[in-house]
C-alpha positions, 0 to 999 in steps of 0.5 A: 549497566542500565538500572532496573528502574531504567529497564522497567519504563520501557518494554514490548508486549506480546499482545503488540502481535494482536494489535498488528493482526487487527490492523492487517485484517482491516487492511486486507479487506480495503484493498480487496474493496480498491482492486476488485474490478482490475482483473475483471475490467472487460467483463465488468464493463460489459455488466455495467454498459461502460467502457474500460476507462470507466472501469479503471476510474473505480480504482483511480478514484481511490488515488484522487480521494486520498489527495485532499484527505491525507493530511486531514487524516494524518492530523486526526492519527497524530492528534487522537490516535491510530485507533479512533482514525482507523475506526473512522475508516472501518465504518465508512467502508463497512457501510459503503462496501455494502451499498456497493453491492446493494447498488447492481448494475447501476455504474453511478451508483457503484461510483458513489459508492466507491467514493465512499469506501475511498474516503476510509482509505487515508485513515488506514494507509496514514496509520502504518507507522504510527501502529508500529510506533506504538507498540513495536521497538525501533528495531522491529519497526520496518518488520512491523510495516513489512507485515502490514505491507504483506497484509495489504498485498495479501488483500489485493491478491484476493481481490485479483485471484478470487474475482474471475473465480467468483463471477463464474457462479455469481453476478459482479454486484453479488460479489461486491456485496460479499465483499461488503459483508467481509468488511463489516466482520473485519471491522468488528474485529478491530473494534473488539481487539485494538489498543491504542498504546501499551502500559508502557513504551516500547522504547527509550523516552528520546525515541518515543516522543514526537513534534505536534504535526504542524511543527513536524510537517514543516521539519520534514519538508526541510529534509532534502533526503526526504524530498528526494525519497518522495521522488522515489515513492512517486515512481514506485507507487505509480509503477505498482498501481498502474501495473494492479489497475491495468493488469488484465488490459495489459496481457488481453491483447496477447490473449490472455483471459481475465482468469490469467489476469487474475493468476498474474495479478496474484503472483505480482503481489505474492512476490510482493508479499515475500519481498516485504518479509525478506528485504524490510527484515534484512534492512532492520538487521543490518540498519541499512536503508539505502541499500535496500531501496537500491536492491529494490530499484534494480531487482524490479527492472528485468521484471518489467522488461519481462512484462513488456515483451512476454508471450508465454504464462511462464515468462509473464508469471517470473516477470511480475513475481520479480516486480512484486519482490523488489518493487513492494518491498521499498515501501515499508524500507522507505517509509521506515527511513523517512520516519528516521530521517525526518525526527521528530516529525510524527510517524502519521505526518511523514507516512501521510507524506509519502502516501500522498505524493504516492497516490498523486501517481494516478496522473501516470495510471491514466498516462498508461491507459493514454499511451496504449497502441491502436491494437491494445498494447501497453508496451510503451507505457512499460518502457516508460516504467523501465526508464522511471525505474533507472531515475529512481536508482540514481536518485537513491544513490544520493540518499545517506542513511541516518545513523542507528540511534543507540540504546543504552545497555 
């Protein structure tokens, strides 16, 4: 039996939900700022006097800026803690979120402000598993990351569904200014309520201590299973980023409005939120990562087919919900899988590597737009996505689950 003294060495605290909640709010706002132009690509192009591709670039710039900053952000998270890193991100997104609203109809100033917002993103995305590791027991960490995923999806859903409604009564720059003020509020809430760590750690000593970042980085890159998962991550995030960036352009040639695109984008993310709640929780319960990653990839296949060929709102709605439910849920399960198989690599480092490779999917986002037919159809790009999902499924069959670390009772 475990002694009373051993039990006192680690415990979980109810305040972990407050910390997680504050972190979720800040992740909601960065996603609103990222995706706000996607459902109004056509109107925004007219407002700024630019092309659809230039509006799409306002989303793609987040992925481009992320690439050189990912590892420095992970180093900061692992060295000084997630609270310092996320606070830096919160300040950046607040300042530049407001500036983007004040930029008016000047596209160049909007782009510069967007780059400033994008600088904040690595400090948030790379901290997901670190927050979970600081405050949650190992058996709850995929669930905690899943909840952050849900929050991020909720932010994207707000940006998708609310922006087309707001531009009916406000100018696009006024909408951006509103989002900037919301960002300031969530940043302040994070400063007030977030704490770096609880009084005592949430798990046994051997499950908490991690290697230094550089040693951990070398260790992670020697794990073959991790490289295989990185390949899956690039594909999954490429499809996710591509669909969220081009949703309005995908359905526009079939006669659907920006309002319809916003609804479909929101349903895509609602499906993702539901999946990110259910599948990671089941993965935690059964401690099976490979099985649920397979389910995620296979489940997304019918949705891609429906989105490629659907011509009614009902079919498209079901399709995007399916894609979101299955493909998005692979994120939190995969991040926890990576944290387990690369132990003792710091969580911020493994998380950062996944996000780094995933953000490289900006190439696929651009290719999707380049592959569209003369009449604007994205069907060829969607069929390529279908093939990539099949490849991901085959890669996942090569993965192996890591045995759960036993906890003395």
